N, C-alpha and C positions, 0 to 999 in steps of 0.2 A: 614252378608256380606260374611262369609266363604262359604255359599251355592253357591255363584256365580262361585266358582271354580269347582263345580261338573262337571265331564266329561272332565276337563282339567288336574287337578292334580289327582294322584292316590288316590283312596278312602281310602286306609290305612293311607296315609299321612294326609288327612283331619280329619280322626277319631283321629289320634294321636294328632294333633293340638288342637282338641276340648277337649281331655282328659287332656292335659297339661294346657289348659285354665281353666279348672275346678279347678285344683290345685292352680292356681294363682288368682282365683276369689276373688275380694275384696282387692287385693294388689294394691298399687299405684305405677305407673311407670312414670317417668318424662324424656323426651328427651329435650336436649338443643343444638341448633346449632346457626349459625350466619345469616341465611337467610330463609325467608318463601317460596321463589320460586327461581328457577334457581339453577342448580347444582344437583349432584346426591343425596346428603343427603336430601335435601328438597323433591326430587322426591320420595325417600324411605319413608319418614315420612308422606307424604301426603296420602299414601296408608296404611302404617303400623298402624297409630293411629286409624283409623276407624276399622281395623281388630281386634286390641286389645280390643277396647271398645265393639265390637260385641261379643267378647268371655267373656264379663263380667269383664274385667280388667279395673281398673281406670287408664287410660293412658292420659297424657297431653304432650303438646309440647310448649316449650317456645323458644323465639328467642331473642338473645342479640342485642343491638343497639350500633352503634358507628359512629364516624365522618369519614371524608375522610382520615385523617392521620392514624386512627386506621385500616381502611381497606387496605390502602396502605402498612402498616407495616405487617399485617397478610398475604397479598399476597406475600410479600418478605419471610416471615416465611415459607409459604406453598411451595414456589419454592425452597428455599435453603434446606428445609428438603428433597426435591426430588433430591438434588444434584446440584442445580444451584449455581453459584457463587454470592457472595453478602455479605454485612455486615449490621448489625442492630445496631444503636447507642444506648447508654444507655438512652438517652432522649426518643427514640422510644419505647424501652422496658418499660420504666416507664409509658409512655402514654398507652401502651397496657394493662398494669396491672391496671392502674387507671380506664380505661373504663370498665374492668371486675368488678372492685370494685363497681362502680356506678350501674352496672347492677345487681350485687348481692343484692344491697339494694332495688331494685325495684321488682325483681322476687321472686316468691314463690318457693323456692328450697326444700321444704319438700316433701319427698316421700320415699317409702320403697326401691326403686331402682332408681338411677339417672344415666342416660347415657349421657355423654358429648361428642359431636361429633367434632372431628378434633381440630386443635390447637387454633382456635379463642377464644373459651370460656374455655380453659384448666385451667386458674387461678381460676375459680370459686370454685375449690376444697378447696381453703383456707377459704371458707365461708360455708362449710358443717356443717349442724346442726345434721343430723341424716341419717339413711339409708345407703345402700351400694352404692358406687359410682364407675362407670366404665368409663374409657376413651376409646372411639372408634376411632381408627385412620384409616381413609379410604384411606390414600395416601401411596405411595411407599417411605418408609424411609430406604430402604436397603443400600443406599449410601448417607447419609445426610451430610450437612455441620456440622462438629463436634461442633463448638461453638453454633450454633443455636439449634442443637439437645440437647446439654447439658442443655441449658436454658429451653427448653420445658420439658425435662426429670425431671427438678427440680419440676415441677408441676405434671407431669404424675406419678412420683414415689409415690405420696401421695394417689393415688387411690387404691381401693381394688383390682382392676384387670384392665388389658389392653386388648383390642380386636383389632386384625389385620385381614386383608383380606386373606392373604396367608402366609405360613411359612417364605417365603423369606423376607417379610416385617417386620417380628416380631423382636422386640428388648427386651433384658432382663431388663425391667424397673421396673416391679412389680413382686411380688412372684407368683401371679396368672396371667396366660396368656391364651387367648383363640383365636381360629381361626374361623371366620365366613366367608366362601367362598362367592364370589360375586354371586348374583342371579338376576333374572329378574321377574317382575310381568307381566304375559301374558295378564292381563286385563288393564294395564296402557295404556294411549293414545299412547305412543311411541311404544309399542309392539303389539297393536291390528292389526289384519290382514286388509289390505287395499283391497277395491274392485278393480277389473281389470279396471273399468272405471276411477277410481281415478289415478291409476298407469299410464295408457295410456295418460290421460290428462296432467299430469305433464311431462312425457317423451316427448310428442309432443311439449309442450310449451318450453322445454329446448333443443330441438333438439337431444334427446338421442335415438339412434336406438333401437328398441325393439327386434331385431333378434340377438343381441349380448349379451354375458354374462355381468353382471354388478357386480362390486365390490363397495360397499357402506360403508362408515364410518359415523356413526351418533355420532357426538361429536362437542364440540366447537373447533375452530382452535387454538390448543395449542400444543406446542412441546412435552409436557408430555403425550399427547394422541397418540403420535407416528405416525403422518401423513406420515413421511418418510417410516415407516414400511409398510404402506398401499400402497405407491407408489412402493416400492420394490416388494411387493406381486403382484401388477399389472404387473410389468415388467416380473416377473417369470411366471405368468400364461399366459401372452400374447404370450409367445413362443409356447404354445400349443393350442392357440385359434385364430390364424390368419386365 
C-alpha cells in the first residue's frame, strides 16, 4: 500500500517509513476508539491500519460500544475539555466507567503497544495486562473545564505517555509527552482531486458562480471547528475581491 504514495510523497520519506517498518516487523499494535466511522479518528485509522499491516506490522483496531447515556456523557466530556460550560454528575461518571469496564471484558487488549484515542475509552488503562499504553488526545485541551480535566487526567496519568497534536494543547499529565502534528492523507476520499466536471456540476446545482474565489470549510457544523473564523476570513478577503 505504501507504493500508492510514489510520486506524491518524497521518496526519502517513503524509504524512511519502510526502514522503520522493518524495525517494528512482528510487533503488535492495537488502536482503540469509540466509532468505526464518522469523525477524524476513524478516518485516520481507516487508512493507517492497512498502511501498518502493509509494512509487516501486526496492527489491529478495536471499537468500544456504549448506550445513548454513555455517548451523551462523552459528548459533554469532549465539549467541556475544549472549554465549554457544563457539569457531569457522579452517576454519569460511574456509568462512563462501567461501560468501559464491560468493554474491557470483551476486547482483546493484549499488544506490544496500545494506543487509546480520546476521552471515550480512557478508563481502559485500568485493565492493562501488558505492553506500553499511550493516550492520544486529538482535541484542544488548552483551556479545559478544570473538574472534567482532573477526572480524565486521573486515567490519563496512568499511561506510559500522552500524545497531543500541537504544543499548545499539551498538558503535563505523564512523564513522557509527544507531539504528533496534524496531517492529511492525499489519497483519502476527502483529499483526492476532483475532476473539473464534478466541480462544475456541484457549483451549478447549488448556484455558486465559478468566476469568483471560493472559501470552503470541510467539517461538521460545530462551534469547535470555528465556523465564525471562516466567516471572518471571508469578510476580510472580500474587501480585496469585490
